[in-house]
C-alpha positions in Angstrom: -7.9 -30.7 -319.9 -9.9 -31.5 -322.8 -10.1 -29.4 -326.3 -14.1 -29.3 -325.9 -13.7 -28.0 -322.1 -11.1 -25.5 -323.7 -13.7 -24.5 -326.7 -16.3 -23.7 -323.8 -14.2 -21.7 -321.6 -13.1 -19.6 -324.7 -16.4 -19.0 -325.8 -17.8 -18.1 -322.1 -14.9 -15.8 -321.6 -15.8 -14.4 -325.3 -19.5 -14.0 -324.2 -18.3 -12.1 -321.1 -16.1 -9.7 -322.9 -18.5 -9.1 -325.2 -21.2 -7.9 -322.9 -18.6 -5.3 -321.3 -18.1 -4.2 -324.6 -22.1 -3.9 -324.8 -23.0 -2.3 -321.8 -19.8 0.0 -322.1 -21.2 0.8 -325.5 -24.7 1.5 -323.9 -23.4 3.6 -321.3 -21.9 6.0 -324.0 -24.3 6.1 -325.8 -27.1 6.8 -322.6 -24.7 9.9 -322.0 -24.4 11.2 -325.4 -28.6 10.7 -325.8 -28.9 12.6 -321.9 -26.2 15.5 -323.4 -28.2 16.0 -326.2 -31.5 16.5 -324.4 -30.5 18.8 -322.0 -29.0 20.8 -325.1 -32.4 21.2 -326.8 -34.1 22.0 -323.3 -32.1 24.5 -323.1 -32.1 26.1 -326.3 -35.6 25.6 -325.6 -35.8 27.6 -322.9 -33.8 30.3 -324.6 -36.0 30.4 -327.3 -39.5 30.6 -325.0 -38.0 33.3 -323.2 -37.6 35.1 -326.3 -40.8 34.5 -327.4 -41.9 36.4 -323.8 -39.7 38.9 -323.9 -40.7 40.0 -328.1 -44.8 39.4 -327.1 -44.4 41.4 -324.2 -42.8 44.0 -326.1 -45.2 43.9 -329.0 -47.5 44.3 -326.8 -46.7 47.6 -324.9 -45.7 48.9 -328.4 -49.2 48.7 -329.6 -50.8 49.9 -326.1 -48.5 52.5 -325.5 -47.4 53.7 -329.0 -44.3 53.7 -328.9 -44.2 54.0 -325.4 -41.3 52.2 -323.3 -40.7 49.0 -325.2 -37.2 48.9 -326.3 -35.9 47.2 -322.9 -37.6 44.6 -323.5 -37.4 44.5 -327.3 -33.5 44.1 -326.8 -33.6 41.5 -324.4 -35.6 39.6 -326.2 -33.6 39.6 -329.2 -30.3 39.1 -327.3 -32.4 35.9 -325.7 -33.4 34.8 -329.3 -29.9 35.0 -330.9 -28.4 33.1 -328.1 -31.6 30.7 -328.6 -30.4 30.4 -332.7 -26.8 30.5 -331.9 -27.4 27.3 -329.2 -29.5 25.4 -331.8 -26.5 25.7 -334.0 -23.8 24.3 -331.9 -25.8 21.7 -331.2 -26.1 20.6 -334.5 -22.8 21.2 -335.1 -22.0 19.0 -332.4 -24.1 16.2 -334.0 -22.0 16.0 -337.1 
């Protein structure tokens, strides 16, 4: 076996190893990106629900002038706080 054929086989093995490592890094970064996107979607949904409850409670407060608006207001605020806490958790995980 000559030196050039050994060098060639080593280069092929090195190229295969680099391709395998590159694929692993690509899969790991894809999973991380998917987790971040899912977390932001969850935060967005929580904030949208809180906005709906808060909008409903403000409308009912204006329409009924201090009628039965406390339940949607409280639920809306709870969703808002949950959304903000989820956003903080997502931001802290990225650091």
